[in-house]
N, C-alpha and C positions, 0 to 999 in steps of 0.2 A: 620445538623444531622450527627452524628459521623458514619464513615464507609460508607457513601453514597456519590455519586458524583452528584453534581447539574448539571443542563443543561449547565451552563456557564463553568463548569470545564472540559468538554470533549475537549481535545486538538485535533486539526486537523479536527474536524467535522466528519460527516458520522456516521451511526449507530443509534440505538434507545437508548435514555437516560434511559428509564426504564430498559432496558437490562443491561446497564453499571452499574446502581445502584445495580443490582443483582450480577454482576461479582465481585465487590469489597467489601471488608469487613474490619474489624479492624485487626491489627496485634495482635495476641493472648496475648502476654506478653509485649507488648509495647516496649519502648526503652531498658528496662533491658535486653531483650533477645538478643539485637543487640550489647551490650557492653561486649565483651569477654575479651578485653585487661586488664581490671582491675583485672581479676582473674589470670593473668600471663599465659594464655593459648597461646601456640605457634601455628602458622598457622591460617587459617581462615575457618569459616563455609561457606563463600561466594565464588562463582567462581570469582567474582570481587567485591572489596569493593566499587567501584564507581557505581552510577546509570547510566545506558546506555540507549540511545534512543531505543524505540521499537514501534511496531504497535500491537494493540489489536484486536483480531477477536473473534466473537461468531458465531458458525455454518458457518464459512467461510465468514461472513459479517464483514466488517471493522467497528470498534467501536471508534477508535481514536488513537492519538499518546500519548505515555506516556514515562516515564523513569523507568527502572526496574533494580533490582539486584536479584540474585538467591541464597537463603540460601539452599545449597545442603544438609546440615546436617538435617534440618527440613523439606526438600522437600517443600519449600515455596517461591513463587515469590512475592517480595515486589515491589509496584508501587508508583510512585509520578506523580502528574499532571505536575509539573514544577521541574526543577533540581536545587532547592535551598536547602541549608542545613536545614533550618527551615521548609520546606514544609512538610505537614503531609504525613506519610507513611501508605499505605493500603496493605492488603494481597489479592491476587487473589484467588477466590474460586477454589477448586479442582474439576473441572467439565471437563469431557472429550470433551465437545463441545467448550471449550475456548482454544485459542492458542495465543502465542505472537511470535514475530520474534527474534531469537537469532542469531546475525550476518547474518540476512537475511533468516535464515532457520526456519521453523515452530517448535515450542517447545510447547508440551502439556502434560497433565496428562494422563498416560496410565497404563494398567495392563500388566505385563510381567512375564516371567519365568526366574529366574536367573540360573547360571550354577550349583547350588546345587539342582535344580528342584523345588525351592520354588516360589510360586506365590507372586509377589510384586506389589506395586503401587508406581508410582513416575513420575518425568518429564523426557521425552525423547525428543531429538532434531532429527528431520528427516533429514538425510544427502542425501538420494537418494530414489526416489519413483518409483514404477513400479511393475513388476511381483515379484521382490525381493526388499523389502524396507529395508533400513539400517538406524539404529538409533544409536545415541551416548548418553551416560548418564554420567554425572559427579556426583560421589558419594563422600561424605565426612564422614570419620569415626573419632570418638572421642576416644582417649586413655587417661586413667587416669594417672596422675603423680604419682611418687613414692618418698617418703621421703628418705633422705640419711640414710642408716642403721648405719653408723659410720662416723668418720671424714675422712676416706680414700676413701669413695665412694660418688660421686656427686649425688645430688637429680636429678631426671628426671622430667622435667616439663610436665604438661598435654599438649596435642597437638591435633590439627585437621590435618588429612592427606587426601589428595585428590587423587581419583582414577578415571580413565576413563574406561568405559565399553562399549561394542558394542553389538547391538541386531539386529536380522533378523526377518522380517515378510514375509512369503511366501504367495503370493496371493491365496485365497481360503482355507487356513489352519486355519485362524481366531485365531492365537496366535503369540506372539512375544517372541522369545527365545534369551537369551544371547549366544554369541559365542566368542570363543577366536580366536585370529588372527593366525589360523592354517588351512591349506586347508583340512586336514583330519577331524578336528572337525566341520568345516563349512559344509562339505558334509553330515554329520550326520543329519543336520537340513533340508536338501532338500528332496523332495519326491523321492522315489526310481527310478521312470521313468525318472527323470532329472539328476540323479547322473552321469551316463556315459558321457553324453554330457558336463557336467561341469568339469569333470576330465581333 
């Protein structure tokens, strides 16, 4: 069955196979979406071109060991059961109860507020948990190429550019806000009664 994981395919054991079948689905545009090289695009939509080992969790329950890579441009986690080039690639559902481990840190789909005040959805990696929880996000932007206007000006190829953003969640506030690495800007996100102590 396409996009489903059979009982035998769950690496590492643990977890409910019916749950795992729900967690994984097809990659929307198949292999075409993953082959940017043929278009002459510089950079990568991925944080790593290679599939890396990870653990999959649903509601904090271990579901199995997989290999993943993150398409930051499409906000999509791609998973394989085994790390062979010809192994089928599936997409992780965008469900806030699902998490994987990114270098040992939980990575999951969240709703957050960017520095422009816009509500966004995407994958955040939890760096530190507690009264103040800190997250990291890798974002990839695409810039169209430009043709050479004349023989004196070089053409500019299309490219993917990677950016790192940081987010803060204050216990009891129920929102995640982007912050810039500046004490003044960070203090704006903290409740008034905590600002003096943090200064």
